C-alpha positions in Angstrom: 168.5 -76.7 -151.9 169.0 -80.4 -151.4 166.1 -82.8 -151.4 163.4 -80.4 -150.3 161.7 -78.3 -153.0 160.3 -75.8 -150.4 162.3 -72.9 -149.1 162.4 -72.1 -145.4 160.7 -68.7 -144.6 162.0 -67.1 -141.4 159.5 -65.6 -139.0 160.3 -62.3 -137.4 158.1 -61.5 -134.6 156.8 -62.5 -131.2 155.4 -60.7 -128.2 158.0 -59.1 -125.9 158.8 -60.5 -122.5 158.9 -57.7 -120.0 162.4 -56.4 -119.2 164.1 -59.2 -121.1 163.6 -58.7 -124.8 165.1 -56.0 -127.0 163.7 -54.8 -130.4 166.6 -56.7 -132.0 165.6 -60.0 -130.4 162.0 -59.6 -131.3 162.4 -58.7 -134.9 165.5 -60.6 -136.3 167.3 -60.6 -138.7 166.2 -57.5 -140.6 166.3 -55.1 -137.7 170.1 -55.6 -137.4 171.0 -56.0 -141.0 169.2 -54.2 -143.8 171.5 -55.9 -146.3 170.1 -59.3 -145.4 169.9 -61.8 -148.1 166.4 -62.9 -147.1 163.8 -62.2 -149.7 160.7 -63.1 -147.6 159.6 -63.2 -144.0 156.4 -64.0 -142.1 154.8 -62.2 -139.3 153.8 -63.5 -135.9 153.7 -67.2 -135.3 150.4 -68.4 -133.8 149.5 -65.0 -132.3 146.2 -66.5 -131.2 148.0 -69.0 -128.9 149.1 -68.3 -125.4 152.0 -70.7 -125.9 153.3 -68.9 -128.9 153.3 -65.2 -130.0 150.2 -64.5 -127.8 149.6 -61.0 -129.0 146.3 -59.3 -129.6 145.4 -58.2 -133.2 145.5 -54.5 -132.5 149.0 -54.6 -131.0 150.2 -56.9 -133.8 148.9 -54.4 -136.4 150.8 -51.6 -134.7 154.0 -53.7 -134.5 153.5 -54.8 -138.1 153.5 -51.2 -139.3 156.5 -50.2 -137.2 158.8 -53.2 -137.8 157.5 -55.4 -140.7 156.0 -53.0 -143.2 159.3 -51.1 -143.7 160.9 -54.4 -145.0 158.8 -54.1 -148.1 161.0 -51.1 -149.2 164.0 -53.5 -149.0 162.4 -55.9 -151.4 161.2 -58.4 -148.8 158.0 -60.3 -149.5 155.8 -60.1 -146.4 153.9 -63.2 -145.1 151.0 -62.4 -142.8 150.7 -63.7 -139.3 150.3 -67.5 -139.2 147.4 -68.2 -136.8 146.6 -71.6 -135.4 144.1 -73.9 -137.1 141.9 -73.8 -133.9 138.6 -71.9 -133.7 140.5 -68.8 -132.5 142.6 -68.5 -135.7 140.2 -67.0 -138.2 138.6 -64.5 -135.8 142.1 -63.3 -134.9 143.0 -62.8 -138.5 139.7 -61.0 -139.2 140.5 -58.6 -136.3 144.1 -58.1 -137.4 143.0 -57.2 -141.0 140.4 -54.8 -139.6 143.1 -53.1 -137.5 145.8 -53.1 -140.2 144.0 -51.9 -143.3 147.2 -50.6 -144.9 149.4 -53.6 -144.1 151.0 -55.2 -147.1 150.5 -59.0 -147.1 152.2 -60.8 -150.0 151.3 -64.3 -148.8 149.5 -65.9 -145.9 151.2 -68.8 -144.1 149.0 -71.6 -142.8 149.1 -74.1 -140.0 147.0 -77.1 -140.5 147.0 -79.8 -137.8 144.9 -83.0 -138.0 143.6 -82.3 -134.5 141.8 -79.2 -135.7 140.1 -80.8 -138.7 
């Protein structure tokens, strides 16, 4: 593992770009390889930001159940969406959890930037 004691956790989801993205490009690497050696993944990266995943909580919940939740059966630990530290982050997460009551979340990734403190 080298000098770093923390393990990289791959993210797996972002919002589709019309006519250019496939399911495989939106949800790597597990969509293509169920025998993946990854033991954990995280959901949408900054879904409350227009410059990142930019997906509404209801759509994210539907995509979670379709593409991410099945990974649990493969032994993958599921990290929830990692919202921004801005004022939109917590309300987005609240709406996501309300829309995805049966989602399995094993850990919650955080973004913490000095500019939002």
